[in-house]
C-alpha positions, 0 to 999 in steps of 0.5 A, spaced: 525 524 502 520 528 498 519 522 493 517 518 499 512 523 501 509 523 494 509 515 494 505 515 501 500 520 498 499 517 492 499 510 495 493 512 500 489 516 495 489 510 490 487 505 496 482 510 498 478 509 491 476 502 493 472 499 498 476 493 499 480 493 505 487 494 503 493 492 509 500 493 508 504 488 512 511 490 514 515 485 518 510 484 524 506 491 523 500 491 519 498 498 517 491 501 513 494 503 506 489 508 507 492 512 513 497 517 510 500 517 517 501 509 518 504 509 511 509 515 513 512 511 519 512 504 515 515 505 508 521 509 510 524 503 514 522 497 510 524 493 504 519 487 503 512 488 504 506 484 503 499 487 501 493 484 503 487 486 499 480 483 501 473 486 499 468 486 493 473 490 488 479 486 490 481 485 483 481 492 481 484 494 487 490 489 486 491 492 479 492 499 481 496 498 488 501 494 484 502 499 479 502 505 484 507 501 488 511 499 482 511 506 480 515 508 486 520 503 486 517 499 492 517 491 492 510 488 494 507 481 494 499 482 494 495 477 497 488 476 496 483 471 498 
């Protein structure tokens, strides 16, 4: 469980560096990745995630978020405009 806590904190901190909107879709739930509480309730119970990134620094955010999710062994599909 502690490794998941580390993942949640690092994902939220990484997302917080960007002005873009970064939203995690798990099934039919949408969670602001900058919300640690939202991540805690979602990352534990799902396996396949979509990450929706929109904004001025979306490309940089996409690279960083892909890296941090992969580091923690979480599979994501990133969707940008």
